Structure formats: structure tokens, C-alpha cells
Biopython code that builds the backbone (N, CA, C, O; Angstrom):
import numpy as np
from Bio.PDB.StructureBuilder import StructureBuilder

atoms = [
    (1, "MET", "N", (225.183, 191.006, -6.150)),
    (1, "MET", "CA", (226.755, 191.674, -6.203)),
    (1, "MET", "C", (226.939, 192.384, -7.342)),
    (1, "MET", "O", (226.074, 192.310, -8.214)),
    (2, "ASN", "N", (228.017, 193.142, -7.523)),
    (2, "ASN", "CA", (228.153, 193.993, -8.779)),
    (2, "ASN", "C", (229.477, 193.211, -9.551)),
    (2, "ASN", "O", (230.626, 193.246, -9.112)),
    (3, "GLU", "N", (229.051, 192.503, -10.794)),
    (3, "GLU", "CA", (230.038, 192.167, -11.952)),
    (3, "GLU", "C", (231.096, 192.863, -11.705)),
    (3, "GLU", "O", (232.147, 192.364, -11.304)),
    (4, "GLU", "N", (230.956, 193.793, -11.871)),
    (4, "GLU", "CA", (232.353, 194.799, -12.171)),
    (4, "GLU", "C", (233.070, 194.762, -10.880)),
    (4, "GLU", "O", (234.282, 194.550, -10.914)),
    (5, "LEU", "N", (232.563, 194.916, -9.905)),
    (5, "LEU", "CA", (233.319, 194.575, -8.766)),
    (5, "LEU", "C", (234.267, 193.289, -8.821)),
    (5, "LEU", "O", (235.491, 193.171, -8.778)),
    (6, "VAL", "N", (233.116, 192.284, -8.946)),
    (6, "VAL", "CA", (233.919, 190.878, -9.031)),
    (6, "VAL", "C", (234.988, 190.927, -10.070)),
    (6, "VAL", "O", (236.050, 190.438, -9.683)),
    (7, "ALA", "N", (234.985, 191.406, -11.331)),
    (7, "ALA", "CA", (235.732, 191.188, -12.177)),
    (7, "ALA", "C", (236.969, 192.105, -11.936)),
    (7, "ALA", "O", (238.027, 191.818, -12.497)),
    (8, "ASP", "N", (236.889, 193.107, -11.191)),
    (8, "ASP", "CA", (237.761, 194.314, -10.695)),
    (8, "ASP", "C", (238.726, 193.021, -9.605)),
    (8, "ASP", "O", (239.765, 192.546, -10.063)),
    (9, "ILE", "N", (238.391, 192.736, -8.680)),
    (9, "ILE", "CA", (238.696, 191.870, -7.599)),
    (9, "ILE", "C", (239.603, 190.773, -8.286)),
    (9, "ILE", "O", (240.764, 190.657, -7.894)),
    (10, "TRP", "N", (239.123, 189.971, -9.286)),
    (10, "TRP", "CA", (239.824, 189.044, -9.819)),
    (10, "TRP", "C", (241.079, 189.423, -10.480)),
    (10, "TRP", "O", (242.061, 188.688, -10.387)),
    (11, "THR", "N", (241.119, 190.785, -11.302)),
    (11, "THR", "CA", (241.896, 191.246, -12.110)),
    (11, "THR", "C", (243.267, 191.845, -11.007)),
    (11, "THR", "O", (244.476, 191.816, -11.236)),
    (12, "LEU", "N", (242.596, 192.320, -9.891)),
    (12, "LEU", "CA", (243.670, 192.815, -9.170)),
    (12, "LEU", "C", (244.380, 191.671, -8.482)),
    (12, "LEU", "O", (245.605, 191.738, -8.390)),
    (13, "LEU", "N", (243.731, 190.619, -7.984)),
    (13, "LEU", "CA", (244.486, 189.606, -7.497)),
    (13, "LEU", "C", (245.518, 188.636, -8.280)),
    (13, "LEU", "O", (246.684, 188.445, -7.934)),
    (14, "LYS", "N", (245.000, 188.172, -9.179)),
    (14, "LYS", "CA", (245.524, 187.455, -10.251)),
    (14, "LYS", "C", (246.909, 187.527, -10.093)),
    (14, "LYS", "O", (247.418, 186.568, -9.513)),
    (15, "PRO", "N", (247.690, 188.483, -10.488)),
    (15, "PRO", "CA", (249.080, 188.738, -10.494)),
    (15, "PRO", "C", (249.944, 188.408, -9.402)),
    (15, "PRO", "O", (251.165, 188.287, -9.506)),
    (16, "PHE", "N", (249.176, 188.243, -8.187)),
    (16, "PHE", "CA", (249.782, 187.786, -6.814)),
    (16, "PHE", "C", (249.607, 186.264, -6.727)),
    (16, "PHE", "O", (249.762, 185.723, -5.633)),
    (17, "LEU", "N", (249.303, 185.559, -7.784)),
    (17, "LEU", "CA", (248.911, 184.050, -7.404)),
    (17, "LEU", "C", (250.050, 183.492, -7.914)),
    (17, "LEU", "O", (250.720, 184.148, -8.711)),
    (18, "ASP", "N", (250.382, 182.391, -7.588)),
    (18, "ASP", "CA", (251.378, 181.271, -8.046)),
    (18, "ASP", "C", (250.642, 180.746, -9.301)),
    (18, "ASP", "O", (249.496, 180.302, -9.243)),
    (19, "LYS", "N", (251.306, 180.816, -10.340)),
    (19, "LYS", "CA", (251.115, 180.307, -11.733)),
    (19, "LYS", "C", (250.820, 179.093, -11.817)),
    (19, "LYS", "O", (250.148, 178.780, -12.799)),
    (20, "LYS", "N", (251.139, 178.200, -11.016)),
    (20, "LYS", "CA", (250.687, 177.026, -11.134)),
    (20, "LYS", "C", (249.344, 176.711, -10.343)),
    (20, "LYS", "O", (248.763, 175.645, -10.549)),
    (21, "GLN", "N", (248.851, 177.647, -9.433)),
    (21, "GLN", "CA", (247.557, 177.668, -8.712)),
    (21, "GLN", "C", (246.209, 178.670, -9.194)),
    (21, "GLN", "O", (245.138, 178.802, -8.602)),
    (22, "VAL", "N", (246.672, 179.329, -10.499)),
    (22, "VAL", "CA", (245.858, 180.073, -10.778)),
    (22, "VAL", "C", (244.418, 179.526, -11.260)),
    (22, "VAL", "O", (243.396, 180.187, -11.075)),
    (23, "GLU", "N", (244.418, 178.111, -11.971)),
    (23, "GLU", "CA", (243.117, 177.688, -12.462)),
    (23, "GLU", "C", (242.656, 177.431, -10.945)),
    (23, "GLU", "O", (241.634, 178.094, -10.766)),
    (24, "LEU", "N", (243.021, 176.705, -9.747)),
    (24, "LEU", "CA", (242.402, 176.241, -8.753)),
    (24, "LEU", "C", (241.629, 177.454, -8.290)),
    (24, "LEU", "O", (240.410, 177.516, -8.130)),
    (25, "ALA", "N", (242.663, 178.558, -8.069)),
    (25, "ALA", "CA", (242.148, 179.819, -7.552)),
    (25, "ALA", "C", (240.654, 180.605, -8.161)),
    (25, "ALA", "O", (239.765, 181.144, -7.500)),
    (26, "ALA", "N", (240.741, 180.478, -9.299)),
    (26, "ALA", "CA", (239.678, 180.846, -10.012)),
    (26, "ALA", "C", (238.312, 179.935, -9.968)),
    (26, "ALA", "O", (237.182, 180.345, -10.232)),
    (27, "GLU", "N", (238.644, 178.717, -9.608)),
    (27, "GLU", "CA", (237.457, 177.619, -9.035)),
    (27, "GLU", "C", (237.123, 178.101, -7.688)),
    (27, "GLU", "O", (235.955, 178.166, -7.303)),
    (28, "LYS", "N", (238.024, 178.405, -7.041)),
    (28, "LYS", "CA", (237.410, 178.779, -5.500)),
    (28, "LYS", "C", (237.021, 180.078, -5.494)),
    (28, "LYS", "O", (236.169, 180.439, -4.682)),
    (29, "TYR", "N", (237.681, 181.125, -6.548)),
    (29, "TYR", "CA", (236.814, 182.027, -6.582)),
    (29, "TYR", "C", (235.484, 182.184, -6.944)),
    (29, "TYR", "O", (234.728, 183.040, -6.485)),
    (30, "VAL", "N", (235.222, 181.379, -7.741)),
    (30, "VAL", "CA", (233.778, 181.223, -8.488)),
    (30, "VAL", "C", (232.958, 180.491, -7.501)),
    (30, "VAL", "O", (231.757, 180.755, -7.446)),
    (31, "ASP", "N", (233.471, 179.595, -6.709)),
    (31, "ASP", "CA", (232.552, 178.701, -5.562)),
    (31, "ASP", "C", (232.565, 179.766, -4.533)),
    (31, "ASP", "O", (231.701, 179.523, -3.690)),
    (32, "THR", "N", (233.191, 180.806, -4.296)),
    (32, "THR", "CA", (232.895, 181.704, -3.118)),
    (32, "THR", "C", (231.760, 182.716, -4.028)),
    (32, "THR", "O", (230.687, 182.991, -3.491)),
    (33, "LEU", "N", (232.011, 183.138, -5.149)),
    (33, "LEU", "CA", (230.572, 183.875, -5.363)),
    (33, "LEU", "C", (229.724, 183.026, -5.335)),
    (33, "LEU", "O", (228.855, 183.544, -4.634)),
    (34, "ILE", "N", (229.321, 181.905, -5.669)),
    (34, "ILE", "CA", (228.176, 181.490, -5.604)),
    (34, "ILE", "C", (227.591, 181.225, -3.991)),
    (34, "ILE", "O", (226.416, 181.265, -3.625)),
    (35, "ASP", "N", (228.634, 180.983, -3.286)),
    (35, "ASP", "CA", (228.033, 180.922, -2.039)),
    (35, "ASP", "C", (227.517, 182.379, -1.268)),
    (35, "ASP", "O", (226.754, 182.479, -0.307)),
    (36, "TYR", "N", (228.215, 183.472, -2.043)),
    (36, "TYR", "CA", (227.894, 184.668, -1.386)),
    (36, "TYR", "C", (226.455, 185.102, -2.380)),
    (36, "TYR", "O", (225.940, 186.217, -2.308)),
    (37, "GLY", "N", (226.003, 184.114, -3.194)),
    (37, "GLY", "CA", (224.824, 184.583, -4.004)),
    (37, "GLY", "C", (224.583, 185.003, -5.316)),
    (37, "GLY", "O", (223.504, 185.458, -5.695)),
    (38, "MET", "N", (225.646, 184.846, -6.061)),
    (38, "MET", "CA", (225.680, 185.391, -7.368)),
    (38, "MET", "C", (225.106, 183.825, -8.228)),
    (38, "MET", "O", (225.350, 182.632, -8.047)),
    (39, "ASP", "N", (224.454, 184.407, -8.972)),
    (39, "ASP", "CA", (223.547, 183.477, -9.584)),
    (39, "ASP", "C", (223.990, 183.164, -11.139)),
    (39, "ASP", "O", (224.854, 183.933, -11.560)),
    (40, "ASP", "N", (223.603, 182.308, -11.917)),
    (40, "ASP", "CA", (224.154, 182.017, -13.170)),
    (40, "ASP", "C", (224.440, 182.953, -14.128)),
    (40, "ASP", "O", (225.425, 183.042, -14.861)),
    (41, "THR", "N", (223.254, 183.789, -14.018)),
    (41, "THR", "CA", (223.315, 184.964, -14.994)),
    (41, "THR", "C", (224.035, 186.172, -14.737)),
    (41, "THR", "O", (224.107, 187.112, -15.529)),
    (42, "GLN", "N", (224.528, 186.124, -13.689)),
    (42, "GLN", "CA", (225.511, 187.160, -13.168)),
    (42, "GLN", "C", (226.982, 186.592, -13.512)),
    (42, "GLN", "O", (227.935, 187.326, -13.775)),
    (43, "LEU", "N", (227.030, 185.269, -13.474)),
    (43, "LEU", "CA", (228.173, 184.875, -13.759)),
    (43, "LEU", "C", (228.632, 184.692, -15.327)),
    (43, "LEU", "O", (229.786, 184.453, -15.680)),
    (44, "GLN", "N", (227.616, 184.835, -16.107)),
    (44, "GLN", "CA", (227.509, 184.784, -17.351)),
    (44, "GLN", "C", (227.888, 185.993, -17.593)),
    (44, "GLN", "O", (228.463, 186.042, -18.680)),
    (45, "ASP", "N", (227.810, 187.233, -16.944)),
    (45, "ASP", "CA", (228.177, 188.291, -17.477)),
    (45, "ASP", "C", (229.667, 188.839, -17.150)),
    (45, "ASP", "O", (230.248, 189.848, -17.553)),
    (46, "ILE", "N", (230.049, 187.864, -16.324)),
    (46, "ILE", "CA", (231.632, 188.063, -16.170)),
    (46, "ILE", "C", (232.210, 187.844, -17.328)),
    (46, "ILE", "O", (233.053, 188.589, -17.827)),
    (47, "LEU", "N", (231.722, 186.648, -17.892)),
    (47, "LEU", "CA", (232.719, 186.013, -19.006)),
    (47, "LEU", "C", (233.260, 186.899, -19.964)),
    (47, "LEU", "O", (232.640, 187.867, -20.402)),
    (48, "GLY", "N", (234.612, 186.529, -20.356)),
    (48, "GLY", "CA", (235.153, 187.422, -21.060)),
    (48, "GLY", "C", (236.364, 188.224, -20.563)),
    (48, "GLY", "O", (237.191, 188.731, -21.321)),
    (49, "ILE", "N", (236.398, 188.297, -19.183)),
    (49, "ILE", "CA", (237.044, 189.334, -18.427)),
    (49, "ILE", "C", (238.351, 188.561, -18.623)),
    (49, "ILE", "O", (239.204, 189.215, -19.222)),
    (50, "ASP", "N", (238.676, 187.439, -18.295)),
    (50, "ASP", "CA", (239.859, 186.625, -18.305)),
    (50, "ASP", "C", (239.748, 185.296, -18.270)),
    (50, "ASP", "O", (239.016, 184.647, -17.523)),
    (51, "LYS", "N", (240.666, 184.797, -19.292)),
    (51, "LYS", "CA", (240.717, 183.233, -19.823)),
    (51, "LYS", "C", (240.541, 182.258, -18.550)),
    (51, "LYS", "O", (239.647, 181.412, -18.540)),
    (52, "ASP", "N", (241.456, 182.424, -17.460)),
    (52, "ASP", "CA", (241.236, 181.407, -16.390)),
    (52, "ASP", "C", (239.777, 181.980, -15.664)),
    (52, "ASP", "O", (238.914, 181.106, -15.597)),
    (53, "LEU", "N", (239.553, 182.747, -15.349)),
    (53, "LEU", "CA", (238.028, 182.983, -14.779)),
    (53, "LEU", "C", (237.062, 182.381, -15.575)),
    (53, "LEU", "O", (236.268, 181.629, -15.010)),
    (54, "ASP", "N", (236.955, 182.581, -16.919)),
    (54, "ASP", "CA", (235.885, 182.002, -17.854)),
    (54, "ASP", "C", (235.950, 180.433, -17.843)),
    (54, "ASP", "O", (234.917, 179.764, -17.825)),
    (55, "TYR", "N", (237.527, 179.724, -17.859)),
    (55, "TYR", "CA", (237.038, 178.375, -17.499)),
    (55, "TYR", "C", (236.266, 178.008, -16.431)),
    (55, "TYR", "O", (235.354, 177.186, -16.520)),
    (56, "ALA", "N", (236.640, 178.677, -15.242)),
    (56, "ALA", "CA", (236.149, 178.285, -13.982)),
    (56, "ALA", "C", (234.824, 178.535, -13.992)),
    (56, "ALA", "O", (234.176, 177.619, -13.487)),
    (57, "ILE", "N", (234.144, 179.507, -14.412)),
    (57, "ILE", "CA", (232.599, 179.857, -14.768)),
    (57, "ILE", "C", (232.082, 178.910, -15.982)),
    (57, "ILE", "O", (230.954, 178.442, -15.830)),
    (58, "THR", "N", (232.562, 178.682, -16.791)),
    (58, "THR", "CA", (232.218, 177.840, -17.740)),
    (58, "THR", "C", (231.961, 176.264, -17.232)),
    (58, "THR", "O", (230.958, 175.604, -17.504)),
    (59, "TYR", "N", (233.079, 175.824, -16.445)),
    (59, "TYR", "CA", (232.962, 174.591, -15.451)),
    (59, "TYR", "C", (232.146, 174.701, -14.665)),
    (59, "TYR", "O", (231.652, 173.584, -14.511)),
    (60, "TYR", "N", (231.575, 175.565, -13.902)),
    (60, "TYR", "CA", (230.584, 175.778, -12.839)),
    (60, "TYR", "C", (229.259, 175.564, -13.732)),
    (60, "TYR", "O", (228.430, 174.698, -13.453)),
    (61, "LEU", "N", (229.159, 176.284, -14.643)),
    (61, "LEU", "CA", (227.827, 176.509, -15.533)),
    (61, "LEU", "C", (227.465, 175.231, -16.011)),
    (61, "LEU", "O", (226.269, 174.937, -16.021)),
    (62, "GLU", "N", (228.628, 174.121, -16.559)),
    (62, "GLU", "CA", (228.008, 173.102, -17.313)),
    (62, "GLU", "C", (228.042, 171.989, -16.097)),
    (62, "GLU", "O", (227.436, 170.964, -16.409)),
    (63, "MET", "N", (228.703, 171.968, -14.589)),
    (63, "MET", "CA", (228.422, 171.066, -13.830)),
    (63, "MET", "C", (226.819, 171.468, -13.226)),
    (63, "MET", "O", (226.047, 170.550, -12.951)),
    (64, "ASP", "N", (226.470, 172.690, -13.078)),
    (64, "ASP", "CA", (225.118, 172.930, -12.556)),
    (64, "ASP", "C", (224.049, 172.514, -13.633)),
    (64, "ASP", "O", (222.910, 172.254, -13.246)),
    (65, "GLU", "N", (224.305, 172.454, -14.703)),
    (65, "GLU", "CA", (223.384, 171.879, -15.547)),
    (65, "GLU", "C", (223.450, 170.406, -15.554)),
    (65, "GLU", "O", (222.383, 169.814, -15.721)),
    (66, "VAL", "N", (224.595, 169.675, -15.392)),
    (66, "VAL", "CA", (224.480, 168.230, -14.857)),
    (66, "VAL", "C", (223.779, 167.908, -13.782)),
    (66, "VAL", "O", (222.927, 167.022, -13.837)),
    (67, "ASP", "N", (224.054, 168.603, -12.634)),
    (67, "ASP", "CA", (223.396, 168.588, -11.492)),
    (67, "ASP", "C", (221.542, 168.586, -11.723)),
    (67, "ASP", "O", (220.728, 167.814, -11.214)),
    (68, "ILE", "N", (221.340, 169.542, -12.505)),
    (68, "ILE", "CA", (219.845, 169.682, -12.686)),
    (68, "ILE", "C", (219.384, 168.548, -13.647)),
    (68, "ILE", "O", (218.226, 168.167, -13.474)),
    (69, "ASP", "N", (220.118, 167.936, -14.652)),
    (69, "ASP", "CA", (219.658, 167.041, -15.321)),
    (69, "ASP", "C", (219.525, 165.780, -14.537)),
    (69, "ASP", "O", (218.666, 164.988, -14.922)),
    (70, "GLU", "N", (220.182, 165.500, -13.586)),
    (70, "GLU", "CA", (220.319, 164.349, -12.560)),
    (70, "GLU", "C", (219.081, 164.372, -11.732)),
    (70, "GLU", "O", (218.375, 163.371, -11.610)),
    (71, "GLU", "N", (218.808, 165.553, -11.144)),
    (71, "GLU", "CA", (217.460, 166.087, -10.377)),
    (71, "GLU", "C", (216.330, 165.245, -11.310)),
    (71, "GLU", "O", (215.775, 164.237, -10.874)),
    (72, "ASP", "N", (216.052, 165.831, -12.731)),
    (72, "ASP", "CA", (215.133, 165.106, -13.397)),
    (72, "ASP", "C", (215.158, 163.665, -13.282)),
    (72, "ASP", "O", (214.062, 163.201, -12.970)),
    (73, "TRP", "N", (215.962, 162.931, -13.420)),
    (73, "TRP", "CA", (215.668, 161.696, -13.358)),
    (73, "TRP", "C", (215.474, 161.083, -11.965)),
    (73, "TRP", "O", (215.107, 159.909, -11.899)),
    (74, "ASP", "N", (215.704, 161.822, -10.794)),
    (74, "ASP", "CA", (215.376, 161.272, -9.703)),
    (74, "ASP", "C", (213.708, 161.260, -9.412)),
    (74, "ASP", "O", (213.183, 160.509, -8.590)),
    (75, "GLU", "N", (213.015, 162.189, -10.206)),
    (75, "GLU", "CA", (211.397, 162.172, -10.072)),
    (75, "GLU", "C", (210.589, 160.974, -10.747)),
    (75, "GLU", "O", (209.362, 160.933, -10.663)),
]
sb = StructureBuilder()
sb.init_structure("model")
sb.init_model(0)
sb.init_chain("A")
sb.init_seg("    ")
for serial, (resi, resn, name, xyz) in enumerate(atoms, 1):
    if name == "N":
        sb.init_residue(resn, " ", resi, " ")
    sb.init_atom(name, np.array(xyz, "f"), 0.0, 1.0, " ", f" {name:<3s}", serial, name[0])
structure = sb.get_structure()
């Protein structure tokens, strides 16, 4: 998936979102990107486009690290 396209879509849609729901929408957007195969490296390449999107990406990446750490404990 092209990171530039992903950033453009978010930038295009954000002004139409309810201001109270932008953070949740950013999280759902990141979830959708992951569902469609975007990997952590590609997400990191998008950082810096928008503060709300950055927050959602950072949150996902931190949660992903926690999930990996928990898997290590199961072994």
C-alpha cells in the first residue's frame, strides 16, 4: 500500500469528521490499514503527517510491542 496515498486520504477526510471523533476515527483508520496488510515499517513512514494520525499509529505500534512481549512469556 502506498504511504503517500494513505496520508492523502486521511488529510482529505479529516476536515469532514466530527472534532470529538477525530481520535477514534484515526484509530479505526489505522486498524483498517493493518487489516489491509500495512506493516509497522510503512506505518512509521506515515508519521509526521498529522498529529491525530501520529497518535493512533504510535498507540498501535506500542500495543504491538506489548503483544510481542506477552508472546515471549508464553514460551
